[in-house]
KERO-286696 format. One line per 10 residues: their letters; for each residue x negated, y negated, z of N, C-alpha, C. Coordinates in steps of 0.1 Angstrom, whole numbers. Each point is the difference from the previous one (the first is absolute). Layout:
<recs>
a	X Y Z X Y Z X Y Z; ...
</recs>
This chain:
<recs>
xxxxxxxxxx	-9 10 4 6 -6 -1 -5 -16 -3; 1 -8 -11 0 -20 2 1 -6 7; -11 -9 5 6 -9 12 11 -4 -1; 12 -2 13 8 -9 -4 -3 -12 0; 8 -7 -14 6 -15 -5 9 -8 10; -8 -13 -1 16 -11 13 9 2 -11; 9 8 -4 14 -2 -9 15 -7 4; -5 -1 15 15 -5 4 10 -8 -7; -6 -7 -9 4 -10 -2 20 0 -8; -1 13 -7 12 1 -9 10 8 7
xxxxxxxxxx	-3 5 16 5 9 5 13 -13 10; -12 -10 2 7 -13 11 16 -7 -5; -6 -4 -17 17 -3 -4 12 4 6; 3 18 5 6 7 -8 2 -3 18; -6 7 4 3 -3 15 7 -14 7; -3 -13 -6 7 -4 4 12 -1 1; 8 9 -12 16 2 0 0 6 12; -6 6 1 2 11 11 -5 -3 15; -1 -15 8 -5 -6 5 9 2 12; 15 1 1 4 -1 15 14 17 1
xxxxxxxxxx	-14 7 -1 6 17 -5 5 7 17; 3 4 2 3 8 16 -16 4 3; 5 6 14 -12 9 3 0 16 -3; -13 5 5 0 13 -4 -4 8 13; 4 -3 8 -7 2 15 2 14 3; -7 11 5 5 10 5 -11 8 12; 3 10 4 -8 8 9 -5 13 -9; -5 6 8 -10 14 -1 7 6 5; 9 8 10 3 5 5 9 18 -3; 3 -7 -14 10 13 -3 -4 5 -13
xxxxxxxxxx	9 15 0 -11 10 -17 14 -4 -12; -1 8 -7 6 2 -14 0 -12 -3; 16 -4 -9 -2 -17 -15 -4 8 -2; -5 -13 -14 -5 -1 -9 -9 -17 -8; -11 5 -7 -2 -15 -3 -7 1 -16; -5 -17 -2 1 3 -12 -13 -6 3; -16 7 -9 -9 -11 -5 -8 -2 -8; 1 -12 -6 -7 -3 -12 -18 5 5; -8 7 -10 -21 -3 5 2 -8 -11; -18 -4 4 -3 -2 -11 -11 5 -9
xxxxxxxxxx	-2 10 3 -6 12 -13 5 5 -2; -3 5 -9 7 14 -10 -6 13 11; 9 7 -7 1 10 7 -9 16 -5; -4 -4 -11 -15 5 0 -14 -5 7; -2 -10 5 -8 -6 10 -4 8 13; -10 -4 4 -6 7 14 7 -2 14; 8 -18 0 8 -4 9 10 6 3; 10 3 -17 11 5 -2 6 11 6; -16 9 -4 4 17 5 0 -1 12; -7 -6 12 -3 -2 14 12 -4 4
xxxxxxxxxx	5 -15 -1 14 -2 3 10 14 -7; -3 4 -8 17 15 -2 -6 9 4; -14 3 10 8 12 2 -1 -4 16; 0 -10 6 1 -7 11 17 -3 1; 4 -4 -10 20 -6 -2 2 15 -3; -5 11 -5 10 13 -1 -9 12 14; -3 -5 15 -4 6 11 18 -10 4; -6 -7 -5 9 -15 14 13 4 -2; 6 4 -12 11 4 -4 6 14 7; -12 13 -2 -2 14 4 7 -5 20
xxxxxxxxxx	-5 -4 5 -2 -1 12 10 -11 3; 8 -11 -5 12 -6 7 10 0 -5; 1 -1 -11 12 8 -12 2 -17 -1; -8 -5 1 -1 -14 -11 2 3 -16; 5 -8 -8 3 3 -16 -10 -20 -4; -8 6 -5 -10 -11 -5 1 -4 -12; 4 -9 -8 6 1 -13 -15 -8 -9; -10 4 -7 -13 -7 -2 0 -7 -17; 0 -9 -2 -3 -2 -16 -17 -5 -1; -4 6 -6 -23 -4 1 3 -11 -15
xxxxxxxxxx	-1 -6 8 2 -18 -6 -16 -5 -13; -9 7 11 -11 -4 -5 0 -17 1; -9 -6 -7 -7 -13 6 15 -10 -4; 6 5 -8 14 -13 -5 6 1 13; 1 3 12 3 -1 10 6 -14 8; -12 -3 -5 -5 -10 4 14 -15 -9; 0 2 -8 10 -10 -5 9 5 -1; 5 9 -1 17 7 4 6 -5 13; -11 1 12 1 0 13 12 -14 0; -6 -12 -2 6 -13 -3 15 1 0
xxxxxxxxxx	5 3 -17 6 5 -6 15 6 10; -4 13 6 6 1 1 3 9 20; -7 -15 6 3 -8 8 9 -9 -1; 0 -9 -9 10 -12 -2 18 9 -1; 0 12 -12 6 5 -7 8 7 12; -4 3 13 5 8 14 -4 14 -6; -9 6 -6 -1 13 -6 -15 4 2; -3 -6 12 -19 7 1 2 15 7; -13 1 1 3 12 7 -3 2 17; 3 5 3 -3 2 17 -18 3 2
xxxxxxxxxx	-4 -1 -9 -18 4 6 -5 -3 -15; -11 -12 2 -7 1 -15 -18 2 12; -9 -3 -11 -9 -2 5 -17 -7 -12; -7 -5 3 -10 -14 -6 -7 -3 5; -8 -5 -5 -7 -10 11 -1 -5 6; 1 -9 15 0 -4 1 3 -22 -3; -6 1 -10 -3 -18 -10 12 8 -7; 6 3 1 9 7 -11 16 -2 3; 0 10 12 13 3 13 1 -16 2; -8 -9 2 -5 -9 7 11 -12 -4
xxxxxxxxxx	7 1 -13 5 -8 -5 15 4 4; 6 10 6 9 4 -4 2 1 20; -10 0 5 -2 -6 20 1 -17 1; -7 -6 -7 2 -16 1 12 -5 -7; 10 7 -7 14 -6 -4 5 5 10; 0 9 5 7 -1 13 4 16 -3; -5 11 -5 13 11 -9 -10 10 6; -6 3 7 -2 12 9 -4 0 16; 7 13 -3 1 -4 10 -10 7 15; 7 -5 12 -14 1 13 -1 16 -1
xxxxxxxxxx	-11 2 -1 -2 20 2 -5 -1 13; 0 -8 12 -6 -2 16 4 19 8; 20 2 -4 1 12 2 -12 13 -5; 2 -3 -11 -18 13 -2 -9 -2 3; -4 -11 5 -14 -6 6 2 6 15; 15 1 9 -1 2 8 5 19 7; 2 9 -14 8 10 -1 -18 7 4; 6 9 5 -7 13 0 -4 11 -12; -15 0 -4 -1 7 -10 -3 19 2; 14 7 -5 7 17 1 -11 4 6
xxxxxxxxxx	-4 6 14 -4 9 -3 -16 -4 6; -1 -12 5 -17 -3 1 4 -7 17; 11 -7 0 -1 -11 13 -6 -11 3; -4 -5 -9 -2 -14 -7 7 -3 -4; 5 -18 -2 3 -8 -3 0 -5 -14; -2 -4 -10 -1 -3 -12 -15 -10 7; 9 -10 7 -8 -4 -1 -16 -7 13; 4 14 0 -13 1 8 -7 6 -9; -2 4 -11 -7 19 -10 1 -20 -10; 6 -12 -6 -9 -6 -12 -4 -13 10
xxxxxxxxxx	-9 -1 -5 -14 -16 8 15 -12 -1; 6 -7 8 7 -16 -4 -10 -9 -5; -15 6 -4 -4 -15 -4 6 -2 -14; 5 20 -3 -2 -4 -17 21 -7 2; 1 6 1 21 -9 1 -1 -12 6; -9 -10 12 -6 -9 -2 -6 -7 -12; -5 3 -7 -2 -7 -17 11 -6 -8; 8 11 2 12 -3 -11 10 -18 7; -2 -3 -11 12 -10 5 10 -6 2; 5 -7 10 9 -1 9 17 5 -10
xxxxxxxxxx	10 2 -1 15 1 -6 4 -14 8; 13 -6 -6 8 -10 4 6 -3 16; -4 13 6 6 5 15 -17 0 9; -16 -1 -10 -10 -2 11 -2 18 -2; 6 8 -5 -8 15 -2 -8 8 -9; -10 7 9 -10 2 -10 4 13 -3; 6 4 6 4 19 -4 10 5 -9; 0 -1 -9 9 -2 -13 -9 10 -7; -13 8 4 -1 7 -10 -8 10 13; 3 13 -6 -7 12 4 -11 3 -12
xxxxxxxxxx	-12 3 7 -7 -4 -8 -6 22 0; -5 2 -12 -7 15 -2 -14 3 -5; -7 -10 -7 -9 -8 -9 -4 -4 0; -15 -5 4 -8 -12 4 -3 3 -9; -3 -13 -8 -14 -6 -11 -10 -11 5; -9 3 2 -11 -13 1 -10 -3 -14; -8 -11 -2 -6 -3 -11 -11 -2 13; -15 3 -11 -15 -2 6 -10 2 -11; -10 -1 3 -16 3 -15 0 12 -5; 5 13 1 -3 10 3 -13 -3 -14
xxxxxxxxxx	-7 12 6 -11 6 -9 -8 13 11; -9 9 -9 -8 11 1 -9 -7 14; 3 9 12 -1 -1 15 -15 14 -3; 4 10 -13 -14 4 -2 -12 -10 -5; 2 -6 -5 -8 -8 -6 -12 -6 10; -17 0 -5 -6 0 15 -5 -14 2; 3 -10 -18 2 -15 3 7 -8 9; 12 12 2 15 -6 6 0 3 12; -11 9 6 0 4 16 6 -7 11; -4 -11 -5 1 -8 15 12 -16 -6
xxxxxxxxxx	12 3 2 12 -6 -7 -9 -16 9; 3 -10 -8 -1 -14 6 11 -5 8; -2 -5 11 11 -3 7 4 -18 0; -10 -9 -5 3 -7 -6 3 -7 -12; -1 -16 -5 9 -3 -11 -13 -1 0; -15 -4 0 -11 -1 -8 -11 9 6; 6 11 4 -5 13 2 8 5 -17; 4 -1 -2 8 7 -9 -5 -8 -14; -2 -12 0 -9 -3 -14 -14 -2 2; -6 1 13 -11 8 1 -1 14 -11
xxxxxxxxxx	11 11 5 -1 10 -9 -1 8 -17; 6 -19 -5 7 5 -7 -11 -5 -11; -7 -11 7 -14 -2 -6 -11 8 -1; -2 11 11 -3 10 -2 3 8 -14; 18 6 0 -1 6 -11 -1 -4 -15; 0 -16 2 0 -11 -14 -15 3 -1; -12 3 10 -14 6 -6 -2 11 1; 10 8 -1 -5 13 -1 6 5 -11; 9 -15 -9 9 6 -14 16 10 1; 1 -3 13 17 1 1 9 -6 5
xxxxxxxxxx	7 -5 -8 11 -6 6 10 2 16; -2 -8 7 10 -2 10 4 5 4; 17 -12 -11 13 3 3 4 7 -17; 13 9 -2 3 1 -10 16 -4 -3; 1 -7 -7 22 -4 1 0 3 -17; 8 0 -3 12 0 -9 4 -10 -1; -2 -10 -8 3 -20 -3 10 1 -3; 14 6 -1 11 0 -6 11 -1 11; -3 5 17 3 4 5 2 -13 7; 9 -5 5 1 -18 3 3 9 17
xxxxxxxxxx	9 5 8 3 4 16 -13 1 -4; -3 14 -2 -12 7 8 -15 -9 3; -1 -2 -10 -12 -12 0 -2 -14 16; 13 -1 -3 3 -12 5 2 8 19; 0 11 5 -4 6 12 -9 -10 5; -11 3 -3 -14 -4 5 3 -13 6; 9 -10 -9 1 -11 5 11 1 6; 9 6 2 10 -1 10 -9 7 14; -7 5 -2 -9 0 14 -3 -6 7; -12 -4 -9 -5 -17 6 6 -10 1
xxxxxxxxxx	12 -1 -9 3 -9 13 5 -4 10; 2 15 10 4 3 14 -19 -2 3; -11 11 -7 -12 -5 10 2 -16 3; 0 -9 -9 -6 -4 -5 10 -16 12; 8 0 -1 16 -7 3 6 -2 14; -2 20 3 15 5 9 7 2 -6; 5 11 3 16 3 3 12 -6 -6; 6 5 -6 11 -6 -13 -3 -13 -8; -13 7 0 -6 -17 -10 10 -2 -13; 1 14 -14 8 -3 -5 14 -4 0
xxxxxxxxxx	12 9 13 6 -2 6 7 -23 0; -13 -3 5 1 -11 3 -6 -10 -12; -5 -1 -10 -1 -2 -13 16 2 -6; 0 7 -4 17 7 -7 14 -10 8; -3 4 11 13 -15 7 1 -7 2; -16 -10 -6 1 -12 -1 -2 -8 -11; 14 2 -5 7 -2 -16 -8 -13 -4; -9 -9 4 -5 -12 0 -12 5 -12; -5 12 2 -9 2 6 -13 -3 -2; -2 -5 17 -4 -3 1 -19 9 12
xxxxxxxxxx	11 14 0 -10 7 -1 -8 3 0; -3 -2 -18 -10 6 -2 -13 -12 -1; 0 -7 11 -8 -14 2 0 3 11; -3 8 6 -8 4 14 -12 9 -10; -15 -6 13 -14 1 -5 -4 17 -9; 13 6 16 -3 14 2 2 9 -11; 10 -12 -7 1 12 -13 -3 -3 -14; -6 -8 -2 -9 0 -10 -17 4 0; -3 3 19 -14 9 0 6 13 -1; 11 3 3 1 18 -5 0 1 -17
xxxxxxxxxx	9 -11 -8 -3 3 -11 -16 -2 -6; -9 -9 5 -9 2 -1 -7 7 3; 1 13 10 -10 10 -4 8 5 -15; 15 9 -1 0 4 -13 -9 -2 -11; -5 -14 -3 -5 -6 -4 -16 7 -2; -1 -5 11 -13 9 4 -3 10 -4; 8 13 3 -2 6 -9 -3 5 -18; 12 -7 -6 -1 -3 -10 -13 -4 -7; -5 -15 8 -15 -4 -6 -7 5 0; -1 11 15 -10 3 3 -4 12 -12
xxxxxxxxxx	7 4 -7 -3 13 -9 7 13 7; 10 4 11 0 8 8 11 11 -7; 9 -9 -7 13 10 -8 -10 6 -12; 7 16 1 0 8 -14 -1 -12 -13; -14 6 -7 3 -8 -17 19 8 -3; 1 -12 -10 11 0 -7 15 2 7; -4 -1 17 11 -5 5 15 -5 -8; -7 -11 -5 9 -12 -1 12 6 -13; -4 10 -6 9 1 -9 7 12 -2; -5 6 11 4 25 1 18 -6 9
xxxxxxxxxx	1 9 -5 13 11 2 -3 8 6; 16 0 11 -2 14 11 0 7 -12; -7 12 5 -8 1 18 -19 -1 -13; 1 -2 -4 -15 -1 -13 -11 -1 18; 3 -9 5 -11 -2 11 0 9 15; 15 -4 -5 3 13 15 -11 11 0; 3 7 -15 -7 14 -6 -17 -6 5; -10 -9 -7 -7 -3 0 -8 1 13; 11 -9 10 -4 5 16 -2 14 7; 7 5 -7 5 16 8 -13 8 -6
xxxxxxxxxx	-2 -2 -15 -14 6 -2 -12 -4 5; -2 -16 7 -6 -4 4 -13 -10 -8; 11 -3 -9 -6 -14 -2 1 -9 8; 10 -7 9 -1 -12 12 -1 8 11; -9 -8 16 -1 4 8 23 1 8; 3 -9 -3 15 -6 10 10 -3 -10; 9 5 3 16 -5 -5 8 -6 7; 8 -3 -2 12 -12 13 9 8 -9; 11 11 12 12 3 -6 8 6 3; 8 2 6 8 3 7 0 22 3
xxxxxxxxxx	3 0 14 -6 16 4 4 10 -11; 11 0 -4 5 7 -13 -15 4 -13; -10 -16 2 -5 8 -10 -12 14 5; 7 10 16 -11 10 1 4 10 -14; 13 4 4 6 7 -11 7 -1 -13; -2 -16 -8 -5 -6 -12 -15 9 -8; -8 4 9 -18 1 -4 -4 13 7; 12 7 -1 -6 9 11 -6 15 -13; 6 -5 -5 -6 13 -15 -13 -10 -7; -7 -15 3 -11 0 -9 -11 -2 7
xxxxxxxxxx	3 -1 12 -8 -2 8 -10 15 3; -11 0 4 -13 13 4 2 7 1; -6 10 6 7 5 10 -11 3 20; -7 -9 -7 -8 -5 15 5 -13 -1; 10 -8 -1 5 -14 4 9 0 8; 1 -15 11 3 4 14 10 -11 1; 11 3 0 7 -17 -5 -2 -6 14; 1 -19 2 -9 -9 14 7 -8 -12; 6 -12 16 9 -4 -2 -7 -14 10; 0 -9 -3 -5 -15 0 11 -11 2
xxxxxxxxxx	0 -1 14 13 -14 -1 -9 -14 -9; 2 -2 -1 -4 -15 -3 -11 -10 9; -10 2 0 -9 -6 10 7 -17 5; -4 5 18 2 -13 4 -8 -16 0; 2 -7 0 -5 -18 -5 1 -6 11; -2 -10 1 -3 -1 15 7 2 9; 14 -6 0 10 3 7 6 13 7; -5 12 -5 -4 11 3 13 7 2; 12 -3 -5 15 6 -1 1 15 -4; 2 9 2 0 10 -4 12 6 -4
xxxxxxxxxx	9 -7 -4 19 9 -3 -4 6 -15; 7 9 4 -3 13 -12 11 1 -6; 4 -4 -14 8 2 -8 11 13 0; 10 1 1 10 11 -2 9 -8 -9; 5 10 -10 14 6 5 10 10 0; 17 -3 5 0 10 6 15 12 -8; -10 9 -8 20 7 -7 5 3 8; 16 -4 -2 5 9 10 24 -1 -6; 3 0 14 13 6 -5 4 -14 8; 13 -2 -5 14 -16 3 6 11 0
xxxxxxxxxx	6 -10 4 23 4 1 5 -11 -2; 8 -2 -9 5 -12 -5 15 -6 13; -2 -11 2 7 0 12 18 -3 -7; 2 1 -12 12 4 0 5 17 -4; -12 4 2 1 21 -2 18 5 6; 5 12 -9 10 3 5 -6 13 11; -12 10 1 -2 1 9 -12 2 2; 1 -12 10 -22 1 0 -1 5 18; 12 6 8 -3 11 9 -6 11 -5; 6 7 -8 -14 12 -6 -8 -4 -4
xxxxxxxxxx	0 -10 -3 -21 0 -14 -10 -5 13; 10 -12 10 -13 -3 10 2 14 9; 3 9 -1 -3 16 3 -11 10 -3; 1 -6 -8 -12 7 -17 -10 -3 4; -3 -14 5 -11 -14 2 -9 10 8; 12 2 14 -9 5 10 -9 13 3; 11 8 -13 -8 10 3 -12 1 -16; 1 -2 -11 -9 -2 -8 -12 -3 5; 0 -10 14 -17 -1 7 -4 11 7; 9 7 0 -9 15 5 -10 7 -8
xxxxxxxxxx	-11 0 13 -15 1 -9 2 8 -10; 10 12 3 4 10 -11 0 -1 -13; 3 -15 -3 10 -2 -9 -9 -12 -4; -5 -8 8 -4 -12 -7 -16 3 -1; -7 11 6 -12 5 -5 -6 1 -8; 7 2 -7 3 6 -13 -3 -11 -14; 1 -8 11 -3 -15 -12 -11 -3 -1; -11 9 10 -12 -4 6 -5 13 -11; 5 11 -4 -7 12 -2 4 3 -15; 14 -2 -8 4 4 -5 -2 -11 -11
xxxxxxxxxx	6 -15 8 -3 -11 -14 -15 -11 4; -7 6 7 -12 -9 3 2 -13 4; 10 -2 8 0 -14 8 -2 -1 14; -1 -9 2 -2 -4 10 19 -2 9; -1 6 11 13 -2 12 2 -15 7; 8 -2 9 1 -8 6 -4 9 18; 2 6 -2 -3 8 13 -18 3 -1; -3 -3 17 -20 1 -5 -1 8 7; 8 14 2 2 6 9 -4 15 -18; 5 -4 -6 -6 9 -11 -8 -4 -11
xxxxxxxxxx	-7 9 -4 -18 -5 -6 7 -1 -10; -7 -11 -10 0 -3 -8 -12 7 -11; 4 2 -14 -4 9 -10 -16 -7 7; -8 10 -6 -16 -4 3 -4 -8 -10; -1 -2 -6 0 -13 -11 6 -14 5; 7 -1 5 6 -9 7 0 -4 15; -13 9 10 1 0 8 -6 -12 11; -3 -11 -7 -12 -9 -6 11 -14 7; 8 0 -9 16 -8 -2 8 0 7; 3 16 9 8 1 14 -3 -3 10
xxxxxxxxxx	-18 1 -5 -3 -4 18 -2 -18 3; 1 -7 -14 -6 -13 -4 21 -4 3; 7 2 0 13 -1 -1 4 4 19; -9 6 7 8 7 12 -8 -13 10; -16 -3 -6 -6 -8 11 4 -11 -2; 1 -7 -9 3 -17 -6 15 -4 3; 1 -18 0 14 2 0 2 0 -13; 12 2 -9 4 -1 -16 11 -8 2; 1 -9 -17 5 -6 -6 4 1 -11; 16 -5 -6 5 5 -12 -10 -5 -10
xxxxxxxxxx	-2 3 -7 -4 -3 -15 8 -11 -4; -5 -9 -3 1 -17 -9 16 -9 14; -7 10 13 6 -9 11 11 -2 0; 6 10 -6 19 6 -3 8 -9 -10; -7 -11 -9 -3 -8 -12 5 13 -10; 15 -6 -5 12 8 -2 0 -6 -17; 5 3 -6 5 1 -13 -6 -8 -12; 0 -8 -9 -12 -2 -13 -8 -9 7; -4 -4 6 -9 -11 9 -15 3 -7; -3 15 1 -14 7 -7 -2 -2 -11
xxxxxxxxxx	4 3 -7 4 1 -20 1 -14 -3; 10 -9 8 -2 -15 -2 -10 -6 6; -4 4 10 -10 -14 7 -16 5 1; 1 9 7 -12 13 5 -9 4 -12; 9 5 -13 -12 12 -4 -2 -9 -14; 5 -6 -5 -5 -5 -16 -14 -13 6; 1 -8 11 -11 -5 3 -8 12 6; -1 7 5 -6 1 11 -9 13 -16; 5 1 -8 -4 15 -13 -12 -10 -7; 1 -12 -4 -7 -11 -4 -9 0 9
xxxxxxxxxx	-3 2 14 -11 1 4 -9 8 6; 4 10 -1 -2 14 -3 -6 0 -11; -1 -1 -11 0 -1 -13 -8 -8 -1; -8 -16 10 -13 -8 -10 10 -7 -4; 10 -3 0 0 -13 -12 6 -12 12; -1 5 10 2 -16 8 -11 2 10; 1 -11 10 -8 1 15 12 1 15; -3 5 2 5 -1 19 11 -14 -1; -8 -14 1 9 -11 -5 16 -2 -9; -2 4 -10 6 -2 -8 12 12 0
xxxxxxxxxx	-5 15 2 8 9 8 11 -10 12; 0 -3 8 2 -9 11 11 -9 -7; -4 -4 -8 6 -10 -10 14 0 -6; -8 12 -13 10 8 -6 16 4 9; -9 7 12 9 5 11 12 -5 7; -2 -12 5 3 -10 4 9 -5 -3; -2 -3 -14 9 -7 -10 11 17 -9; -2 7 2 10 9 -5 7 4 10; -5 -3 14 8 0 11 16 -4 2; -7 -16 -4 9 -13 2 11 8 -10
xxxxxxx	-8 -1 -11 14 1 -13 9 15 7; -6 9 9 9 13 -4 8 -10 13; 2 -3 11 6 -5 9 10 -12 -5; -9 -8 -12 15 -6 -11 9 5 -3; -2 16 -6 8 1 -10 11 6 11; -9 13 9 11 2 10 6 -5 7; -1 -14 5 12 -13 3 7 -1 -7
</recs>
């Protein structure tokens, strides 16, 4: 699966029509009943197979009937109109960045009762096995609630590398050390970074994190919320942009990246032609057949700068219940059931992803990512900025910077100008 894209704007207009719906609150005590579920997965995908197996067991054990539609990624376009027409399923799943649109429109049910429910057969509540920091990183709905998603998979971002490479035996801890390593690699004739230059979202991930490292938590959100564009004038924002310019002007990005299309340079990285690749944790499965037998996946968080901020990016993939769901109670019961180790553990073993339960080991190739997530504070990628802001404001100007066409100052000026125009259009 490629990284989630912040594309929720298309859902927002439809959700506005449903802003005054009823409440879908329910307990998790009884058995039986039925509910409908729209999945973001296709039936042949590993996650779908894990979820289907759990649904089959749930139906057999509880007598509950589950009607599933394996919608695939198109569910994110369908859910808004379905909610507006009062034809939504009782349960659906997607990345938190997409589900957030329904929550911020007041159309996602409060799932606190799920978090307070006991996981069948384990004697623990859902809230005891899912670290609260993941849910706390989500934006609050109009009622001040962030428990509108129950996650089953965690995605994070990092500078991925081959930990078996002797040249990378001591990962850099600071930005200065990182640049020093890039210079050493350049002297040895090896690129420091691989990058498929067409990818705005993935290439922006480094700057997204540097904004936090240089300016503190919530920097991008503050920039976004200030409609005047003044947030772009903060000195630390330019400083972060200059770090990206440093990589470009220093010749630390693999040759030809600015004209490359995915997955050309990702493949070159897997073949050892560059040391690092900034990407999401899904990359481990994408290159599994490309890397050599001695390859050992390592994950380096974007190194800290002067502020020392260590927040780690996280995207939650999970379940949501529409507020006007017709059968919320059995749907909520299934969520507590699915978080059993017997079920959720297969997200790690069969889909090769990280779960929100720290007591379920990540697949070996993502053990470093799980360790970083567990030991550090977390933040939502892009500070929960949803809609089309990335496509209209961030990525066009950033790719010009990343491709060496403009400098850091010009990038900030162009992004500020696009930001002001974005809010003028929005209003």
